[in-house]
C-alpha positions as CSV (number, residue, x, y, z in Angstrom):
1,X,-93.7,-151.1,22.4
2,X,-91.4,-150.7,19.5
3,X,-93.1,-147.4,18.6
4,X,-92.6,-146.1,22.1
5,X,-88.9,-147.0,22.0
6,X,-88.5,-145.5,18.6
7,X,-90.2,-142.3,19.8
8,X,-87.9,-142.0,22.9
9,X,-84.9,-142.5,20.7
10,X,-86.2,-139.9,18.2
11,X,-87.0,-137.4,20.9
12,X,-83.6,-137.9,22.6
13,X,-81.9,-137.5,19.3
14,X,-83.8,-134.3,18.6
15,X,-82.9,-132.9,22.0
16,X,-79.2,-133.7,21.4
17,X,-79.5,-132.1,18.0
18,X,-81.1,-129.0,19.3
19,X,-78.5,-128.7,22.1
20,X,-75.8,-129.2,19.6
21,X,-77.1,-126.7,17.0
22,X,-77.9,-123.9,19.5
23,X,-75.5,-124.2,22.4
24,X,-74.9,-120.5,22.7
25,X,-78.6,-119.7,23.2
26,X,-78.9,-122.4,25.9
27,X,-75.9,-121.1,27.8
28,X,-77.1,-117.5,27.5
29,X,-80.5,-118.5,29.0
30,X,-78.8,-120.3,31.9
31,X,-76.6,-117.3,32.7
32,X,-79.6,-115.0,32.7
33,X,-81.6,-117.3,35.0
34,X,-78.6,-117.5,37.4
35,X,-78.2,-113.7,37.4
36,X,-81.9,-113.2,38.1
37,X,-81.8,-115.6,41.1
38,X,-78.7,-113.9,42.5
39,X,-80.2,-110.5,42.1
40,X,-83.4,-111.7,43.8
41,X,-81.4,-113.1,46.8
42,X,-79.3,-109.9,47.0
43,X,-82.4,-107.8,47.1
44,X,-83.8,-109.9,49.9
45,X,-80.6,-109.6,51.8
46,X,-80.6,-105.8,51.5
47,X,-84.2,-105.6,52.7
48,X,-83.5,-107.7,55.7
49,X,-85.6,-110.7,54.4
50,X,-82.6,-113.0,54.2
51,X,-80.3,-113.0,57.3
52,X,-77.3,-115.1,58.1
53,X,-77.5,-117.3,61.1
54,X,-73.9,-117.9,61.9
55,X,-72.8,-117.7,65.5
56,X,-70.8,-114.6,65.0
57,X,-73.7,-112.7,63.5
58,X,-76.1,-114.0,66.1
59,X,-73.8,-112.7,68.9
60,X,-73.7,-109.2,67.3
61,X,-77.4,-109.0,66.9
62,X,-77.9,-110.1,70.5
63,X,-75.7,-107.3,71.9
64,X,-77.4,-104.8,69.7
65,X,-74.5,-104.1,67.3
66,X,-75.0,-103.3,63.7
67,X,-74.7,-106.0,61.1
68,X,-71.4,-106.1,59.2
69,X,-71.0,-104.2,56.0
70,X,-70.9,-106.0,52.7
71,X,-67.7,-107.8,51.8
72,X,-67.2,-105.8,48.6
73,X,-67.1,-102.5,50.5
74,X,-63.9,-101.5,52.2
75,X,-64.4,-100.0,55.6
76,X,-62.8,-96.6,56.3
77,X,-60.0,-96.6,58.9
78,X,-60.9,-95.0,62.2
79,X,-58.9,-92.0,63.5
80,X,-56.2,-90.0,61.7
81,X,-54.1,-91.5,58.9
82,X,-50.4,-92.5,59.1
83,X,-49.2,-89.3,57.5
84,X,-50.9,-87.2,60.1
85,X,-49.4,-89.3,62.9
86,X,-45.9,-89.0,61.5
87,X,-46.3,-85.2,61.2
88,X,-47.4,-85.0,64.8
89,X,-44.5,-87.1,66.0
90,X,-42.0,-84.9,64.0
91,X,-43.6,-81.7,65.4
92,X,-43.2,-83.1,68.9
93,X,-39.5,-84.0,68.3
94,X,-38.8,-80.6,66.9
95,X,-40.5,-78.9,69.8
96,X,-38.3,-80.9,72.2
97,X,-35.2,-79.7,70.4
98,X,-34.4,-82.7,68.3
99,X,-33.0,-82.0,64.8
100,X,-35.0,-83.2,61.8
101,X,-32.5,-84.1,59.2
102,X,-35.0,-84.4,56.4
103,X,-36.0,-80.7,56.9
104,X,-32.5,-79.3,57.4
105,X,-31.1,-80.3,54.0
106,X,-29.8,-77.3,52.2
107,X,-30.0,-75.0,55.2
108,X,-26.3,-74.3,55.5
109,X,-25.1,-75.9,52.3
110,X,-26.5,-75.9,48.8
111,X,-27.7,-79.1,47.3
112,X,-25.0,-80.8,45.2
113,X,-25.4,-81.1,41.5
114,X,-26.3,-84.2,39.5
115,X,-22.7,-84.7,38.4
116,X,-21.5,-84.6,42.0
117,X,-24.0,-87.2,42.9
118,X,-23.0,-89.4,40.0
119,X,-19.3,-89.1,41.0
120,X,-20.2,-90.2,44.6
121,X,-22.2,-93.1,43.3
122,X,-19.2,-94.2,41.1
123,X,-16.9,-94.0,44.1
124,X,-19.2,-96.1,46.3
125,X,-20.4,-98.5,43.7
126,X,-18.5,-101.4,45.2
127,X,-20.0,-100.9,48.6
128,X,-23.6,-100.0,47.9
129,X,-26.1,-100.9,45.2
130,X,-26.7,-98.3,42.5
131,X,-30.5,-98.4,42.9
132,X,-30.3,-97.6,46.6
133,X,-27.9,-94.8,46.1
134,X,-29.9,-93.3,43.3
135,X,-33.0,-93.3,45.5
136,X,-31.3,-91.7,48.5
137,X,-29.5,-89.0,46.4
138,X,-32.6,-88.3,44.4
139,X,-31.1,-88.9,40.9
140,X,-32.0,-91.2,38.1
141,X,-30.4,-94.6,37.8
142,X,-30.6,-94.6,34.0
143,X,-29.0,-91.2,34.0
144,X,-26.1,-92.5,36.0
145,X,-25.5,-95.3,33.5
146,X,-25.8,-92.8,30.6
147,X,-23.2,-90.6,32.4
148,X,-20.9,-93.6,32.7
149,X,-21.3,-94.5,29.0
150,X,-20.4,-90.9,28.0
151,X,-17.1,-91.1,29.8
152,X,-18.0,-89.5,33.1
153,X,-17.9,-85.9,31.9
154,X,-17.4,-83.1,34.6
155,X,-20.1,-80.4,34.5
156,X,-18.1,-77.4,35.5
157,X,-20.2,-74.4,34.8
158,X,-18.3,-72.0,37.1
159,X,-17.2,-69.6,34.3
160,X,-20.7,-69.5,32.8
161,X,-22.2,-69.1,36.3
162,X,-19.9,-66.1,37.0
163,X,-20.7,-64.5,33.6
164,X,-24.5,-64.8,34.3
165,X,-24.1,-63.3,37.7
166,X,-22.0,-60.4,36.4
167,X,-24.5,-59.5,33.7
168,X,-27.4,-59.7,36.2
169,X,-25.6,-57.4,38.6
170,X,-24.7,-54.9,35.9
171,X,-28.4,-54.6,35.0
172,X,-29.1,-53.5,38.6
173,X,-30.7,-56.9,39.3
174,X,-33.4,-56.3,36.7
175,X,-32.7,-58.7,33.9
176,X,-34.4,-62.1,33.5
177,X,-32.8,-65.1,31.8
178,X,-33.7,-63.9,28.2
179,X,-32.0,-60.5,28.6
180,X,-29.1,-62.1,30.5
181,X,-28.5,-64.4,27.6
182,X,-28.6,-61.5,25.2
183,X,-25.9,-59.6,27.1
184,X,-23.5,-62.5,27.7
185,X,-20.0,-62.2,26.2
186,X,-19.2,-63.7,22.9
187,X,-17.5,-66.8,24.3
188,X,-20.7,-67.8,26.0
189,X,-23.0,-67.4,22.9
190,X,-23.5,-71.1,22.8
191,X,-25.5,-71.2,26.0
192,X,-29.2,-72.0,25.6
193,X,-32.0,-70.3,27.3
194,X,-32.6,-73.4,29.4
195,X,-29.0,-73.4,30.6
196,X,-29.1,-69.7,31.5
197,X,-32.3,-70.1,33.4
198,X,-30.9,-73.1,35.2
199,X,-27.8,-71.3,36.2
200,X,-29.8,-68.3,37.5
201,X,-32.0,-70.7,39.5
202,X,-28.9,-72.3,41.0
203,X,-27.5,-68.9,41.9
204,X,-30.8,-67.9,43.5
205,X,-31.3,-64.8,41.2
206,X,-34.2,-63.7,39.1
207,X,-35.5,-60.8,37.2
208,X,-38.1,-58.3,38.2
209,X,-41.7,-59.6,38.2
210,X,-44.8,-57.6,37.4
211,X,-47.0,-56.1,40.1
212,X,-50.7,-55.4,40.2
213,X,-51.9,-52.2,38.5
214,X,-55.0,-50.0,38.9
215,X,-57.0,-48.0,36.4
216,X,-56.0,-44.3,36.4
217,X,-57.5,-43.1,33.1
218,X,-60.4,-40.7,33.7
219,X,-62.3,-39.9,30.4
220,X,-64.0,-36.6,29.8
221,X,-67.7,-37.3,29.0
222,X,-68.0,-34.0,27.1
223,X,-65.0,-34.6,24.8
224,X,-65.5,-35.1,21.1
225,X,-65.0,-38.6,19.9
226,X,-61.8,-39.3,18.0
227,X,-61.1,-42.3,15.7
228,X,-58.7,-45.1,16.5
229,X,-56.1,-44.8,13.7
230,X,-53.9,-47.6,15.1
231,X,-56.4,-50.4,15.8
232,X,-53.8,-52.4,17.7
233,X,-51.3,-52.4,14.9
234,X,-48.2,-51.4,16.9
235,X,-45.8,-51.6,14.0
236,X,-44.4,-48.8,11.9
237,X,-42.3,-49.1,8.8
238,X,-40.0,-46.2,9.8
239,X,-39.4,-44.3,13.0
240,X,-41.0,-40.9,13.9
241,X,-44.2,-41.7,12.0
242,X,-46.4,-43.5,14.6
243,X,-46.2,-42.6,18.3
244,X,-48.1,-43.6,21.5
245,X,-48.3,-42.1,24.9
246,X,-49.7,-42.4,28.4
247,X,-49.6,-40.9,31.9
248,X,-48.8,-42.6,35.2
249,X,-48.8,-41.7,38.9
250,X,-45.7,-41.7,41.1
251,X,-46.1,-41.4,44.8
252,X,-43.4,-39.5,46.8
253,X,-43.0,-38.3,50.3
254,X,-44.0,-34.8,49.2
255,X,-47.1,-35.9,47.2
256,X,-47.9,-37.2,43.8
257,X,-45.7,-36.8,40.7
258,X,-47.1,-37.3,37.2
259,X,-45.1,-38.7,34.2
260,X,-46.2,-38.3,30.6
261,X,-44.4,-40.3,27.9
262,X,-44.2,-40.4,24.1
263,X,-42.9,-43.7,22.6
264,X,-41.9,-44.4,19.0
265,X,-43.5,-47.7,17.8
266,X,-40.7,-48.5,15.3
267,X,-37.7,-48.4,17.7
268,X,-39.6,-48.5,21.0
269,X,-37.6,-45.5,22.2
270,X,-39.0,-43.0,24.7
271,X,-38.6,-39.9,22.5
272,X,-40.4,-37.5,24.8
273,X,-41.3,-37.3,28.4
274,X,-42.5,-34.7,30.9
275,X,-42.9,-34.6,34.7
276,X,-45.2,-32.3,36.7
277,X,-46.9,-32.0,40.0
278,X,-50.3,-31.5,38.4
279,X,-52.0,-33.8,35.9
280,X,-53.2,-31.3,33.3
281,X,-53.1,-31.1,29.5
282,X,-49.9,-29.1,29.7
283,X,-47.9,-32.2,30.7
284,X,-49.0,-34.0,27.5
285,X,-48.2,-31.0,25.3
286,X,-44.8,-30.6,26.9
287,X,-43.9,-34.3,26.2
288,X,-44.9,-34.0,22.6
289,X,-43.0,-30.7,22.2
290,X,-39.9,-32.3,23.6
291,X,-40.1,-35.1,21.1
292,X,-40.7,-32.6,18.3
293,X,-37.8,-30.4,19.2
294,X,-35.4,-33.4,19.0
295,X,-36.6,-34.4,15.5
296,X,-38.6,-37.5,16.6
297,X,-42.0,-36.4,15.3
298,X,-42.4,-36.4,11.5
299,X,-45.0,-34.5,9.5
300,X,-48.5,-36.0,9.4
301,X,-47.4,-38.4,12.2
302,X,-50.0,-40.3,14.3
303,X,-50.1,-39.9,18.1
304,X,-52.2,-42.6,19.8
305,X,-53.3,-42.4,23.5
306,X,-56.2,-43.4,25.7
307,X,-59.4,-41.3,26.2
308,X,-58.1,-39.5,29.3
309,X,-59.2,-35.9,29.7
310,X,-55.7,-34.7,29.0
311,X,-55.5,-36.4,25.6
312,X,-59.0,-35.2,24.5
313,X,-58.4,-31.6,25.6
314,X,-58.6,-28.5,23.4
315,X,-55.1,-27.5,24.2
316,X,-53.6,-30.8,22.7
317,X,-55.9,-30.5,19.7
318,X,-54.6,-27.0,18.9
319,X,-51.0,-28.1,19.3
320,X,-51.6,-31.1,17.0
321,X,-53.2,-28.9,14.4
322,X,-50.3,-26.4,14.4
323,X,-47.6,-29.2,14.2
324,X,-49.3,-31.4,11.6
325,X,-49.9,-34.4,14.0
326,X,-53.0,-36.6,13.8
327,X,-54.5,-37.6,17.1
328,X,-55.9,-41.1,17.7
329,X,-57.7,-42.5,20.8
330,X,-58.3,-46.0,22.0
331,X,-61.7,-47.3,23.3
332,X,-62.7,-46.3,26.8
333,X,-61.6,-48.7,29.5
334,X,-59.6,-50.9,27.1
335,X,-55.9,-51.0,28.0
336,X,-55.0,-53.4,25.2
337,X,-55.6,-50.7,22.6
338,X,-52.6,-48.8,24.1
339,X,-50.6,-51.9,25.1
340,X,-47.1,-50.5,24.2
341,X,-47.4,-47.4,26.4
342,X,-48.9,-49.5,29.2
343,X,-46.1,-52.0,28.9
344,X,-43.4,-49.3,29.3
345,X,-45.0,-47.8,32.4
346,X,-45.3,-51.3,33.9
347,X,-41.6,-51.8,33.1
348,X,-40.6,-48.5,34.7
349,X,-42.5,-49.3,37.9
350,X,-41.4,-53.0,38.2
351,X,-37.7,-52.4,37.5
352,X,-37.3,-49.0,39.2
353,X,-40.2,-47.5,41.1
354,X,-41.4,-50.4,43.2
355,X,-37.8,-51.2,44.3
356,X,-37.1,-47.8,45.9
357,X,-38.8,-45.2,48.0
358,X,-38.7,-41.5,47.2
359,X,-38.9,-39.0,50.0
360,X,-39.0,-35.9,47.7
361,X,-40.2,-35.2,44.2
362,X,-36.7,-34.2,43.1
363,X,-35.4,-37.7,44.0
364,X,-38.2,-39.3,42.0
365,X,-37.5,-37.0,39.0
366,X,-33.8,-37.8,39.0
367,X,-34.6,-41.6,39.2
368,X,-37.1,-41.3,36.3
369,X,-34.7,-39.4,34.1
370,X,-31.9,-41.8,34.8
371,X,-34.1,-44.8,34.1
372,X,-35.4,-43.5,30.8
373,X,-32.3,-41.8,29.3
374,X,-29.4,-43.9,30.8
375,X,-31.0,-47.3,31.1
376,X,-34.1,-47.9,29.0
377,X,-33.2,-46.0,25.9
378,X,-29.5,-46.9,25.8
379,X,-28.9,-50.2,27.7
380,X,-32.1,-52.3,27.8
381,X,-32.8,-54.4,24.7
382,X,-36.2,-54.9,23.2
383,X,-37.4,-58.2,22.0
384,X,-39.8,-56.6,19.5
385,X,-36.9,-55.1,17.5
386,X,-34.7,-58.2,17.6
387,X,-33.1,-57.6,21.1
388,X,-31.6,-54.3,19.9
389,X,-31.2,-51.2,22.1
390,X,-33.8,-48.5,21.1
391,X,-31.3,-45.6,21.0
392,X,-29.0,-47.6,18.7
393,X,-31.9,-48.5,16.4
394,X,-32.9,-44.8,16.2
395,X,-29.3,-43.7,15.5
396,X,-29.0,-46.2,12.7
397,X,-32.2,-44.9,11.1
398,X,-30.9,-41.3,11.1
399,X,-27.5,-42.4,9.8
400,X,-29.2,-44.1,6.9
401,X,-31.5,-41.2,6.0
402,X,-29.3,-38.1,6.6
403,X,-28.0,-36.7,3.3
404,X,-24.4,-37.5,2.5
405,X,-22.2,-34.5,2.0
406,X,-20.1,-34.8,-1.1
407,X,-16.5,-33.9,-1.0
408,X,-16.0,-30.2,-2.1
409,X,-13.2,-29.6,-4.5
410,X,-10.4,-27.6,-3.0
411,X,-9.7,-24.1,-4.3
412,X,-6.7,-23.7,-6.4
């Protein structure tokens, strides 16, 4: 009897000791067992083995309806959403002649600036909460308090706005915000690019944007291969030593007009050009001869172009040999090897050609000559040369390199 009691006491003490020493293992086993039971019951419910017998479920099954979805799944709303319903109502009101105020903002009056909204909030601060006014006017509440802490400054950009508009109009509506900033008067030199772009956006003006282009280079399969002496190095230590060129098509009311150009890589100036009704090798030779006659082609200079049939012709090779010019060709079908010439032709078409129509070839010739000589070479800055004008950079080079005539002593 005493032995049995001592055994029970020993066994209970052992169990309590085990439970005390390893509680985490016991809890983990219980959790796993509970999860297995729940998973088993859940599988039975999905297979239809375990059904609820509540009165609401019995009624649905009796009438043949489908059992309800699981509680963890959210049922999709039937029909169209609230946004579509509001859109249909607004469309119906507009069709009936009712004005939609949320759509007519800014139709006859421009949206006020942020400073104007802040001034209105300051005037109505005693009547309306700031949070509500900021939400209605579409401004920041923290920005309003920052404006108050800075002494309520007035953002009057009327003078800067007028200067930006004047520079843009003087460029014949071509300049973007970078060139507009470059040509602003000295008193507005403190304007940042962000401010100039914002003012142009407020004025509703913008520069010319690029248009799509098409491939027009037709290589000659029988032409001799020529090396690429430039290899996409479009820099030159001095002018007149490295030149590039290309040909483009211009459509007129009388037919096609072809333009051949020669561009100096140091100053980005168009030093030679030629216009013709036929796209032959003569147009390329004529453009190079024009640049040579004006002193823009040095001895042993490099002339780089694409692999068009005009640039691989025998006529151009003979002229280059007689005038000490090395010819260079890019790879076939790769416009990036002649990027400078391609960029100029894109600028000509975006800023002049696509904005006008030319009924005759003569009108197109006059427009091209005016664009190259009066605008591009003498008025349009180039970012690659520090926003300088190409003609001024070329004139500065010749002024530095021409020999200085010493003062001759006067005869007695």
